[in-house]
C-alpha positions, 0 to 999 in steps of 0.5 A, a space after each residue: 434314397 434308402 434311409 442309412 447312417 454315416 459317420 457324422 450322423 452316428 456321432 451326432 445320434 450318439 451326442 443326442 443319446 448322451 443328452 438324453 442320458 445327461 437329462 435323466 441324471 440332472 432331472 434326479 439328481 433332486 436339485 431344483 436349481 439344475 432343471 432348467 440346464 436339464 431341459 435345455 440339454 433335452 432341447 438340444 437333444 431333441 433337436 439333434 435327434 430330428 437333424 438326424 432323422 433328416 440327414 438319414 432320411 428316416 425322417 420319412 419313416 417318422 415324419 411325425 417330428 418335424 415341426 420339433 426342432 422349431 419348438 425346442 429353439 424356442 425354449 432354449 433362451 428362456 431355460 438358460 435365463 432361468 438357470 442364470 436366475 437360480 444360479 445367482 439365487 433371484 426370484 423366478 416366479 409364475 409369471 415367468 411361464 409368459 416367456 414360453 409362449 412361443 415354444 407353447 404355440 409351436 408345441 401346438 403346431 406339432 400336436 396337430 401335426 401328430 394327430 394329422 399323420 394318424 388320421 385323427 383330425 383334418 385340421 389345418 396346422 397353425 403358425 406354419 408362417 412361424 415354421 416357414 420363416 423360423 430363421 427371422 424369428 428364432 435368432 432375434 429370439 435366441 439373442 435377446 435371451 443372450 443379451 439379458 442372461 449377459 446382463 444378468 451375469 455382468 451385474 451379479 459378477 462378483 470375484 471376491 470369494 472363490 465361490 463367486 469366482 467360479 460361479 461367474 467362470 461357469 457362467 461364462 463358459 455356458 454363455 459362450 457356448 449358447 453364443 456360438 450355437 447362435 452363431 452356427 445357427 444364423 451363419 447357416 441361414 446366412 450362407 446358404 444364399 451364396 453359390 458355394 455352399 453345400 447342405 453339409 454346413 448345416 452340420 456346424 448347429 449339430 456339432 455345436 450342440 454336439 459339443 454343448 452336450 459334451 461339455 456339460 457332460 464332461 463337467 458332470 463326470 469329471 466335476 459332478 460338484 458343478 451340477 450339485 450346487 457345489 461349485 468348486 472344480 480346481 480345473 477353474 481357478 488356483 487358491 490363494 492359500 496354497 497350504 489348503 486345499 481348493 474344496 477346503 477352501 470352498 468348504 470354509 465359505 459355505 460352512 459360513 454362509 450355513 451358520 450366518 443363515 442358521 443364525 440370522 433366520 433361526 430355521 431350526 425352531 421349525 419342528 418339521 425342519 429336514 435336510 432337504 428344507 434347509 438346503 433348499 433354503 439356502 440354495 445347496 443340494 442335500 448332498 452339499 449342505 450333509 457333506 459341509 455339515 459333516 466335514 466342518 462342525 463334525 456332527 451329523 445333521 440332527 445334532 447340529 440343529 439340535 445345537 442351534 436348538 439348545 442354544 435358543 432353549 439356553 437363552 429362553 431358560 436364562 431370559 427374565 421372560 416367563 417361559 414354561 419349561 414343560 412346553 420349551 422344547 417345542 419353541 425351539 423346535 424339538 418335537 417332543 419333551 423326551 428327546 429335548 430333555 434327553 439332548 439337554 441332559 447330554 449337553 448339560 448334564 442336568 435337566 433343565 430345572 437343574 440347569 435354571 437352579 444351579 444359574 440361579 445359585 451362582 448368581 446370588 
């Protein structure tokens, strides 16, 4: 049979292309929290692409990727789980790479398969037992990660703020989509044992992957803040104060988190502090953090940080400790004396020495 496309396969192909596009969008957003979900979409897109090759018989023309879906199935659960860990600000260490061992073994099989097709090796493809019986390994693997993800979501369920409510809703949507995908996958291998089964039922797996890709794509374009670390979306929740917009309500909560972090951790004393560094420490995107600071403080990032540095400098100048005025600028985070004196004089209308003199006179 000659390779050809029909309506279904054309739709699935478009879905996989959309997935590749969303992968690039999320990966270039520079928000590391979203990298796992970006690679999850990539895995779905690669599986979908191979299925399209199979149904259109183009797999006979391009047989190099026959084992690709097996590898991709094994990365979906760990990727979703690490995304939730990032979302709930849980530590992800290097040991988490162990979760990807099954996917790595299948990667070896894929590489050897490609080398065989190009005549570069004659060795047998390893781990084929796991490919021939993949439903018995992949299904439990995905179910386990669904359960531990659900446990994580429930353990961290907080509804005391708009931020936490939206985060919980978004987590529920993601885990629901993944659960439906697993049900579709398992149902295919169950139903194929019945006489009424048709190969087209395999489309259900692809339909769920396509729905997942389009749903995530919808949130990216309809409410990009979900993927920018902002997580405020009017389509999810009403707000308690009807006189306040949802965005304003969320910005207030986020700004309070920022100021608490500034006061407790004092990141501003780092002379090399940049917007991207602070955003990474707090867990926001640079776009969101800049937006919060600009809208709630009325200052740009540099002026916002300098306010904390000047406040720290004022406390040091008025303390009984023996601080050298000429070097105090470095202790509070300024890179040079000139910028410190300029900012100090702009705020207090005098130099640090004059400020100390004035305070000394007023206390007598």
